[in-house]
C-alpha positions in Angstrom: 107.6 135.4 92.8 110.8 136.2 94.5 112.0 139.8 94.0 115.2 140.2 96.0 118.4 138.4 95.1 118.5 136.6 98.4 114.9 135.3 97.9 115.9 134.1 94.4 118.9 132.3 95.8 116.8 130.7 98.5 114.4 129.4 95.9 117.3 127.8 94.0 118.6 126.2 97.2 115.1 124.9 98.0 114.8 123.3 94.6 118.2 121.5 94.9 117.5 120.4 98.5 114.1 119.1 97.6 115.5 117.0 94.8 118.2 115.7 97.1 115.7 114.8 99.8 113.4 113.0 97.3 116.4 111.0 96.1 117.3 110.0 99.7 113.7 109.0 100.4 113.3 106.9 97.2 116.7 105.2 97.9 115.6 104.4 101.4 112.3 103.0 100.3 113.9 100.9 97.6 116.4 99.5 100.1 113.6 98.5 102.4 111.7 96.8 99.6 114.8 94.9 98.6 115.3 93.8 102.2 111.7 92.6 102.5 112.2 90.6 99.3 115.3 89.0 100.7 113.5 88.2 103.9 110.9 86.2 101.9 113.2 84.6 99.4 116.9 85.0 100.4 119.3 83.2 102.6 120.1 84.2 106.1 123.5 85.6 105.1 122.0 87.7 102.3 119.3 89.0 104.8 121.9 90.0 107.4 123.9 91.9 104.9 120.9 93.6 103.4 119.7 94.6 106.9 123.0 96.2 107.8 123.0 98.2 104.5 119.4 99.2 104.9 119.9 100.4 108.5 122.8 102.5 107.4 120.7 104.1 104.7 117.8 104.7 107.1 120.2 106.3 109.7 121.6 108.6 107.0 118.1 109.7 106.0 117.3 110.5 109.6 120.6 112.3 110.1 119.9 114.5 107.1 116.3 115.3 108.3 114.5 113.5 105.5 112.6 111.4 108.1 112.2 111.8 111.8 114.7 109.9 114.1 111.8 108.0 115.8 110.4 106.9 112.4 113.9 105.6 111.5 114.1 103.7 114.8 110.7 102.3 114.4 111.4 101.1 110.9 114.7 99.5 111.8 113.1 97.8 114.7 110.3 96.3 112.6 112.7 95.1 110.0 115.1 93.5 112.5 112.1 91.7 114.1 111.2 90.3 110.7 114.8 89.1 110.1 114.9 87.5 113.5 111.6 85.7 112.9 113.0 84.4 109.6 116.1 83.0 111.3 114.0 81.4 114.0 111.7 79.8 111.4 114.5 78.6 109.1 
């Protein structure tokens, strides 16, 4: 248990930051799932729009330190590969 005022404040900050980071992570995961659904069942225009939006969310998560920048780059690369494969197959 925190005893000093600064330790108590730090605990309050940690709780708020953890909640914010969890929100960013769930938002990112939901965007990725929505994009994957559009890759399977959506048109090419919908897929392109969803890819741009999802990449922006992933970049923001990496910028804020929720995920590592290399993990963000890897995820964006794999998603864009799937979108290109859909266009080539369609």
